[in-house]
C-alpha positions in Angstrom: 0.3 -0.1 0.0 1.4 3.3 -0.4 0.8 6.2 0.7 -2.1 7.8 -1.6 -4.0 5.0 -1.1 -3.0 5.1 2.7 -4.7 8.5 2.5 -7.6 8.0 0.7 -8.5 3.9 1.6 -7.3 3.9 5.1 -11.0 4.4 6.6 -13.3 1.5 7.6 -13.9 0.1 4.3 -18.1 0.0 3.7 -18.6 -1.2 0.8 -16.5 -3.4 -1.8 -16.9 -6.6 -2.8 -14.8 -8.7 -5.9 -16.0 -7.7 -9.2 -18.3 -5.1 -8.0 -16.5 -2.0 -8.2 -17.8 0.8 -5.9 -16.8 1.3 -2.9 -17.7 3.7 0.0 -15.6 4.6 3.2 -16.2 6.5 6.0 -13.5 9.8 6.5 -12.5 12.0 9.3 -10.3 14.4 9.3 -8.1 15.3 11.3 -9.1 11.5 13.0 -7.6 9.4 10.8 -5.2 11.9 8.7 -4.6 15.9 8.7 -5.1 15.9 5.1 -5.5 14.1 1.5 -2.5 15.3 -0.8 -3.2 16.7 -4.0 -3.2 13.1 -6.1 -5.6 11.9 -8.9 -6.9 8.8 -10.1 -8.7 7.5 -13.2 -11.8 6.3 -11.0 -14.5 8.7 -10.5 -14.5 9.8 -7.0 -17.6 11.4 -5.0 -16.7 13.4 -2.0 -20.0 13.8 0.2 -19.5 15.7 3.6 -21.5 14.3 6.4 -20.5 16.7 9.1 -17.9 19.6 9.4 -16.9 21.9 6.9 -13.3 21.8 5.0 -12.1 22.5 1.6 -11.9 20.3 -1.5 -9.2 21.8 -4.1 -9.8 20.8 -7.6 -6.9 21.7 -9.7 -6.0 25.3 -8.9 -9.5 26.3 -7.7 -10.5 25.8 -3.8 -14.1 25.0 -2.9 -15.5 25.2 1.0 -17.6 22.3 1.8 -20.1 22.4 4.4 -22.6 19.0 5.8 -24.4 17.9 3.0 -21.9 19.4 0.3 -21.0 17.0 -2.8 -18.5 17.1 -4.9 -17.6 15.2 -7.9 -14.4 14.7 -9.1 -13.8 13.4 -12.5 -11.1 10.7 -13.8 -7.9 12.3 -13.7 -8.6 15.3 -12.2 -6.2 16.8 -9.6 -7.6 17.0 -5.9 -7.2 17.5 -2.4 -8.7 17.8 0.9 -8.7 19.8 3.8 -10.6 20.3 6.9 -11.0 23.2 8.5 -8.7 24.1 11.3 -10.3 23.0 14.7 -13.1 21.0 13.0 -13.8 17.6 12.9 -14.8 17.2 9.1 -16.5 13.4 8.4 -17.0 12.7 4.6 -18.1 9.8 2.4 -15.5 9.0 -0.1 -17.1 7.0 -2.8 -15.0 5.5 -6.0 -16.0 3.3 -8.5 -14.8 3.2 -12.2 -17.6 4.5 -15.0 -16.9 1.1 -16.9 -19.1 -0.2 -14.1 -22.4 2.0 -15.9 -21.1 1.3 -19.6 -22.9 -1.6 -21.3 -20.4 -1.8 -24.6 -23.0 -1.7 -26.8 -21.9 0.7 -29.8 -23.3 4.1 -30.3 -24.9 3.6 -26.3 -26.7 6.7 -25.6 -25.2 6.8 -21.8 -21.5 6.8 -23.2 -22.0 9.0 -25.4 -23.5 12.0 -23.4 -22.4 10.7 -19.9 -19.6 8.4 -19.8 -17.1 9.7 -22.4 -17.9 13.3 -21.4 -17.3 13.0 -18.0 -13.8 10.8 -19.2 -13.0 13.7 -20.9 -13.9 16.6 -18.6 -16.5 18.5 -21.1 -19.8 17.2 -19.0 -20.2 20.7 -17.1 -22.3 21.0 -14.1 -22.0 23.4 -11.0 -19.7 22.1 -8.4 -19.5 21.8 -5.1 -23.6 21.0 -5.2 -24.5 22.2 -1.7 -27.4 22.0 -0.1 -31.0 23.4 -0.6 -31.1 23.3 -4.5 -33.1 20.9 -6.2 -29.6 19.6 -8.0 -28.8 18.4 -4.6 -31.8 16.8 -4.2 -31.5 14.7 -7.0 -27.9 14.1 -6.6 -28.5 13.2 -2.7 -31.2 10.9 -3.3 -29.5 9.2 -5.5 -26.4 8.6 -3.5 -28.4 8.1 -0.1 -30.3 5.1 -2.4 -26.9 3.9 -3.5 -25.9 3.5 0.2 -29.0 2.1 1.8 -28.2 -0.7 -0.9 -24.8 -1.0 0.1 -25.7 -1.7 4.1 -28.6 -3.6 3.8 -26.9 -5.9 0.8 -30.2 -7.6 -0.1 -29.7 -10.3 -2.8 -29.2 -8.4 -5.8 -27.9 -5.4 -4.2 -25.8 -4.7 -6.9 -28.8 -4.0 -9.5 -30.0 -1.1 -7.0 -26.5 0.9 -6.7 -25.9 1.0 -10.1 -30.1 2.2 -10.7 -28.8 4.7 -8.6 -25.9 5.6 -10.3 -28.0 6.3 -13.1 -30.2 8.8 -11.3 -27.5 10.4 -10.2 -25.8 10.5 -13.7 -29.1 12.0 -15.1 -29.2 14.5 -12.7 -25.7 15.5 -14.0 -26.9 15.5 -17.1 -29.7 17.3 -16.4 -28.2 20.2 -14.7 -25.3 20.6 -17.1 -23.5 23.7 -18.1 -23.6 25.3 -21.5 -20.9 27.6 -20.5 -17.8 27.0 -22.0 -14.9 24.8 -20.4 -12.4 26.8 -18.7 -9.3 25.4 -20.3 -7.1 22.9 -17.7 -3.9 24.3 -17.0 -0.6 24.3 -18.9 0.7 22.3 -16.1 -1.3 19.4 -15.2 0.6 16.9 -16.9 4.1 18.1 -15.8 2.5 18.6 -11.8 1.0 15.2 -12.3 4.6 13.8 -13.4 6.6 15.1 -10.5 3.9 13.8 -8.4 4.4 10.5 -9.4 8.2 10.9 -9.3 7.9 12.1 -5.5 6.0 8.8 -4.9 8.2 6.6 -6.3 11.3 7.9 -5.2 10.6 10.1 -1.7 13.0 7.6 0.2 15.8 8.8 -2.0 17.5 11.7 -1.7 15.6 14.4 -4.6 16.4 18.1 -5.1 15.1 20.6 -6.7 17.2 20.5 -10.0 16.1 17.0 -9.7 12.1 17.5 -10.0 13.2 20.1 -12.3 14.9 18.1 -14.8 12.3 15.5 -15.0 10.0 17.9 -16.9 12.6 20.0 -18.3 12.0 22.8 -16.7 14.9 25.6 -14.8 14.8 25.5 -11.2 13.4 29.0 -10.9 10.5 28.2 -13.6 9.6 24.6 -12.1 9.4 26.6 -8.1 6.7 29.7 -9.6 5.2 26.9 -11.3 4.9 24.5 -8.5 3.8 26.8 -5.8 1.2 28.1 -8.2 -0.5 24.7 -9.0 -0.2 23.3 -5.6 0.0 26.3 -2.8 3.2 24.8 -1.7 7.1 24.8 -2.2 8.1 21.6 -3.9 10.3 21.5 -0.6 7.4 21.8 2.0 5.4 19.3 -0.1 8.3 16.6 0.1 8.7 17.2 3.9 5.0 17.0 3.8 4.9 13.6 2.2 8.0 12.0 4.0 6.5 12.9 7.3 3.1 11.8 6.6 4.4 8.6 5.5 6.2 8.4 8.5 3.5 8.9 10.7 1.6 6.1 8.6 5.0 3.4 9.2 4.8 4.5 12.9 1.5 2.8 13.3 1.8 0.1 11.0 5.2 -1.4 11.6 7.8 -2.4 14.6 10.8 -0.9 13.2 12.7 1.5 15.0 11.7 5.1 14.5 15.1 6.2 13.7 14.7 3.3 10.9 11.5 4.7 10.0 13.1 8.4 9.4 15.9 6.4 6.8 13.2 5.0 5.0 11.0 8.1 4.7 14.1 10.3 3.3 15.8 11.5 6.5 19.0 11.1 6.7 19.2 13.6 9.5 17.9 11.6 12.8 17.1 15.1 15.2 15.6 17.1 11.7 13.3 14.7 11.6 12.3 15.1 15.4 12.3 18.4 15.1 10.1 18.4 12.0 7.6 15.3 12.8 6.9 17.4 16.5 6.1 20.8 14.4 3.9 18.9 12.0 2.1 16.9 14.6 2.8 18.5 18.0 4.3 15.6 19.6 7.4 13.4 19.1 7.7 10.4 17.0 7.6 8.3 19.7 4.8 9.3 22.0 2.8 9.2 18.0 3.4 5.5 18.5 2.6 5.0 21.5 -0.8 7.3 21.3 -1.8 4.9 18.5 -0.9 2.0 20.3 -3.1 3.0 23.3 -6.1 3.7 21.2 -5.8 0.8 19.2 -5.9 2.8 16.3 -3.9 0.9 14.0 -5.8 0.4 10.6 -6.3 -1.9 9.0 -4.7 -2.8 5.6 -7.1 -3.4 2.4 -5.6 -6.8 1.9 -4.8 -7.0 5.5 -0.5 -7.0 5.3 2.1 -4.2 4.9 3.3 -5.3 1.6 7.0 -5.6 2.1 8.5 -3.0 0.2 7.1 -0.3 2.1 
């Protein structure tokens, strides 16, 4: 399991069945994790806030969310999730592949008018979907119906979930916007490439020059672009990624704190301790002890930690 899977899928698994790619997770910020960093995936995602408030960042746009707000995330969209300071934010994270709704019939209307436009980002509708509108009433009724079917799991419940998703798709289509699409950021592919590099190489020494060279940018241009697109410097992003991974390993692995620091790319143990305390307010040892005392070591999807972590 990599950090993206931990950050997004660590939560209590509610709905998963082999051969039926529709999953719902309950998430809480900051109890489960302090935030979900900028990332993307090929599935569609729906963030459905149940309690509290926070912000979902899609691309470079920060969208305030409150209880009841719903944010559909399209395949391939860069997005991040933050809770508001001092507020417990509870939300459902619904993940499914659009292929779940594609019957593969040639010239299928749903594929041409809904599925492909969602994949291409050309089906536009108001986001986030806030309470108090007919659009929200239709979308929330469809999602709540799917949630109820998954909770009860009657024989053939996947048919009920699919029918609810068709209602959800119909609401998106019925409330589509005719406004001209905003052009995507010209830097999106470059940022994705850098984020993927960090994910795969964070335990190794990485400099600004390494990241800039990866996408053929000068150091100065890369630093400007990265901060503009993500809201933080590359150094801040890399350090935060390593610290969050260290927190994950402290809960999941029995190795010494020094070994975990090294696994996460920190070659200076004292610096690691200082940065960890600055981020989490306690030392790594205290963090590990607190997790054990609460019995909060989260279960893995699949039950074991891969040896390459």
